[in-house]
N, C-alpha and C positions, 0 to 999 in steps of 0.2 A: 871819568871813565872813557877809555878809548875803545873803538870798535874796529875789527878788521874782519870783513866778511860777515858771517853770522855769529862769530864767537866773541864774547866779551873778555877783555883783559882787565882783571881787577887789580889795582895797585896793591902792593904787598901789605902795607900797613892797614889798608881797609879790609883786605881778606883776613888778616890776623884778627881784627876786631870782630869780624863776622863769625869766624870760627869760635872764638870765645863766647860770643853771644849765642851760639847755636846750642850750647849745653853739652857738647861732646865731652868735655872734661868731666862733667858730673857722671856721664855714662861710664867712663873709664874707671871711676871710683867704685862702680858695682861689680867689677870683675873679681872673681875669687882670689883669696890671698895667695894661693899657689902660683897663680899666674901673675899677680901683682909683683912678686919677687923676681920674675924672669926678666932678663935684659931686653927681650923683645917688646914687652909692653912698655918698659921704660923708654925704649927707642921710639915707640909710637907716640908717647907723650911728648917727647922732644920734637918730633917731626910735625906734629899736628899743626902748630901755628905757622910753620915755614914752608912745609911740603905735604899738604894734606892728601894729595893723590897717593904718595908713598905710604903715608900713615894709614889710609884705607886698605891698600893692598896688604900691608904688613898685618894689620888687625884681622883681615879676612883669612889670611894664611895661618894665623894663630888659632882661629876658630876651627878651620878644617883639621888642623893638627889635634886639637882637643877632641874633635868628633871621631878621629881615628882611634884615639885612646879609649873613648867611651864605647866604641864598637867592641874593642878587645875585652874591656871590663864586663860588658854584657854577655860575652861568651862566643867563641869561635863556632860552637855547635849551632847557635841561633843565627850567626852571620852566614854559615854554610847553607842552612835551610832557606833563609830568606833570599840568598843569592840564587839558589837553584829554583826556587818557586817563581822568582820574578825575572829569570833569564838574565841575570847579571853575571859578570866574570866570576869564575869559581873561587871560593875561599876554603882553603884547607889548613892554612897555617897563618900565624900573625904577620908574616912577611908580605902575604897577599894583600892585606889591608894597608899595611905601612909603606909598601914600596910599589905595588903593581896597580893599585886603584887610583884612577884619576880623581881630580877634584869633583867633578860632576857625579862620578860613580859613588864616591864616598857620601855625598849628600843623598843620593838615591838609596844606597844601602841603609843608612841611618833611618830614613823614612820607612823603608820596608821592614826593618827590625822593630819599629815602634818607638825609637829613641826621639824622633821628630813627628809632630803631627802634619797632616797635609798643608794647612796654612803656613806652618813654619818651613816646610819643605819649599814651598813656592817663594817665600821671602828670601831664603838663602840662595835659591836658584837665581833670583833677581839680583842678589848681591854679586853672584858669580859673573852675571852678564856685565854689571857695572864695572867689576874689577877688570874684566877683559878689555872694556873700552878704555879704562885708565892705563892699562898696560901699552896700548897702542896710541896714546894721546900724542899730539905734536907740541911744539913749543908755545903755541898760542892757545892751548886749551888745558885747563887743570880741573880737578874735581870741583863741582859746584857745591855749594852748602847743602843742597838736598841730597846729593850723593853721599857726603860725609855723614849726615844724620841717618840716612837709610842704612848704610853699611854698619855704622857705629851701633845704632839701636838694635838692629837685627842680630849682629854677631855677639854683642854683649848679652842682650836679653834672652836669646835663644840657646846660646852656647856657653859663652865664657863666664857667665854669672852662675850657671848651674853646676852643682856637684854631680859627679857620676853616680848612677844608681847602682847600688850593690844588689844584683838580682837574686831572687829566691832561687835556690837550686832544687832539682828533682831529689837529690839525696837529702835535703832538709825535709821534704815532704815524707819520703820513705821512713826516715828516722821517727817522725812524729806518729805516723799511723802504725808502725810496726812495734811500738812500745806496748807493754802488756797492761795498759789502763787507757781510759777514755781519753780521746785526743782533744786538747783544749788549745787552740791556736791563740797566741797573743795578738794584741792589736798591731804591734809591729810586724809580726808575721803576716797578718792579713794585708797590711799596707804594702809590704814588699811584693806580695802577689798582685795586688791591684795595680802597682806600678810596672809590673813586668810586661814585656812586649808580647804581642799576640803568640808568637811561636813557643815562647816558654809557658804561657798560660795553657796552650793546647796541649803541650807535652805533659804537663802536670795533671790536667783534667783527664786526659786519656789514660794515664797511669792509675788514677783513682778509679775511673770507670772499669778498667780491667780487673783491678783488685777487688772491687765490690762485687764483680760477677764471677769471681774465681771461687768455685765451691771447694777447692782444695785448701784455701786459706782459712786460718782460724776465724772464728766468728768475731772476736774482738777487733781483728784487723780489718775485716769487711765492714763492720759497723763504723769503725773510725774513718774508713774511706768514704762511706756515705755521708757521715757527719761533716767531713771536710768539703765534700761536694756541695752540701747545703750552704756552708759558710762561704765558700768561694763563688758560688752561682751569682749572687747579686752584684759582685764586683768583677765578673768576667766580661770581657769585651764582647759586644754583640756578634762581631765577626767570628769569634771563637765558638760561641754558642751555636751559631748556624753550622759551622764545620763539625761540631760535636754531634749535632743532629744527623748530619750526613754519615759520619763515622758509625754511629749506632744504627742507622738505617742499613748500612751494608752488612752489618752483623745480623740484623733481623731478616733481611731479605724480603721475600714475598709471603713468608709464612705469618702465623698469628703472632701478635705482640704478646710476649710473655709478661706476666705480672711483675716478676723480679726485675726484668730489663725496663719496664715502664717506670718502676719506682726509682731506678738509678737515673734514668733519663730525666725524670722530674726533678730529682735532687740536683742534677747538673744543669738545670734550666734549658734542657734540649727537647723536652716533650713536644713543644709547639712546632718543632722542626721535623718531626716524623710524619710519615704518611697519615693524613687525618682519617682515612678509611680504617686503618688498622687501629687507630686510637679509639675511633667510635665503636669498633667491635669489641674492644677491651671494656669500655664503659657499659655497653649492653650486657656483657657477660657479668659484670659486677651487679648490675641492676637485676638481671635474672636471679642471681644468688639471693638478693635481698627479697624479691617477690616470692621465691620459693620458700624462704624462711618465714616470710610474713611479718607484718608490722605490729602484730598483737603483742602486748607487754609480756605475755607468758613466755614468749621466745626470747626474752632479754639475754639468755645465756649465749645465744648464737648471734646476736647483733654485733657485739664488740669487734670481732675479728674481721667481719666483712667491711664494716664501717671504717676500721683502722686501714685496711687495704685501700679503700676509696680515698681516704685522707692522704695516704702516702703517694698517691698519684695526682694530688692537687685538688681532690674533692669537686665541688660544684664550679670552682674557678676554671678548671681546665676541661671540664666535662663539655662535649659538643652539644650544641643547643637541642638537637633532635632527641637526645637521651635525657638532657638535663630536666626538661619539663616533667617527665615521668618520674624521675629521681626525686624532684622537689615534692611531688605529690606523695610519694611513698613516705619520705622523711616527715612531712606535714601530718599524715595520718598517725605515724609512729609516735611523733612528739606529742600530739594532742591526746592520745590515749582513749580511755573510756571512763564513764562515771564509776566512782568507787563508793566508799562509805559502808562497806559491808565486810563481814569476815572478822576473825579474831584480831588480825593485825591491820585490817583496813577501815576499821570503823572511823578513825580520824583522819582518813586520807580521802579527800573528795574526788581525786582522780587517780586512776591506776594507769601508769605509763612505764615504759622501759627505762629503768635507772641507768642502764648500760648505753642505751642509744642516745638519751637525751643530751648529755654533755657533748658528745661528738657531733650531733646535729646542730647544737647551738654554735659550736666553733665553725662549722662549715657554712652555716647561714651568715654568720658575722663576717667570715673571710670573703664570702661572695658579694655581700652588700647589695647594692642596686642592681647588679647583674641579673639577680633572680627576682627582682621586684615583680615583673609581669608574670613569672612562673608561679609565684606565691598567690597572686591575684587569680590566676587561672585554677589553682588548686581549690580556692574557696568556691568555685563553681561546681566542683564534684559533689555528687549526691551524698556520698559517705561523709564528707567534711561538713556539708550543710546539716546533716542529721546531728552530728557530734556537737556542732556550735549551738545547738539548742539548749545545751547544758551550760550555765553561766561560768562554771569553773573551768570547763574546757575552752569556752570562749576567750577567757582570759589568757589561756596558753597560746591561743592563736594571736592574741594581741602581742604576746612576747615575741613570737616569730616576726611579726611586722616590725617590732622595735629592733630586732637583731638586723634585719635587712636595711632599715632606714638609718641605723647607727645611733639610735636614741637610747639604746640600752647602755647603762653605765657600768654594769658588772664586768 
């Protein structure tokens, strides 16, 4: 090996062996079939052993070309919004992406659209820097093995091996919820939504929110919109959920949080991102309704509607701690009931309790789990609960509540 200054000149035959040993050939085999058939990739394969610098540049150029096409497949509307929100050059037509966007801007736009993750964006930007160095190399410096591997691995794994994602369209969602029957999205439909970039997810969720809150829409369409919000919420990007919270907060303003809006916000996964003062006021209002109705089993016919409303906004899981303790106490007293064993229909029933409230309380206690463990312990200190627990049958019902919270109940 001969050295001239700080750069090493590796003999051609040695470099060829190093390139082969680097595994670059195996990486090329991972490229999608549609690119394998192109002359550009074939040229890269031929250049790799003899002129790795040119091979790196050509492969990187292929990756950028592929990114441009993926941006167009994702949709000009998404590209336009992403460019506007992130102060990138405007995008109004395909030619803007294909002809007017520089290499660096293409990588930026793909990242902002959600086609690339942030780590992937950083890797491709580093490849861009390496390529610029290679473009200006002199006769005594060529791509090092590390450069070849970095560019090949990044371009192939991040771009050229991946198929373009066929994004879910807003029209697809409209067709599903506008049908005159219950909306049941397929697994493929949900997967397409999950893979959609943030702008498209936000567009879809905002449409579903607006539909669910539109009193002029048919009930079945509004119900379908809420059901789709519930299905999409767990697979919606965190950034989108936060933005949906802001979107709903602008609609609410400084006024009272309406129950219908709260139900839609919970279905969309945006309730935690509303002003917590307004959320607390809503739960206080629900608690007041329960306390005015009373926990006595004789009021069973009034328990269902209020508890359903509570469950539709997240129940004990989303309830602010200041309200939750009182709510757990009410539910505990309601679930425990009172001694039975009398009357024509109650002789064989040792405890009288609200058949309407009990299953709803059971579900909410199980959903909250350990979150309400201390609240349930505090409820046991209430004088009314202590008196009720003197009855062995009621004491067993309290043990059931403890099992719901601890997760030991198997039903």
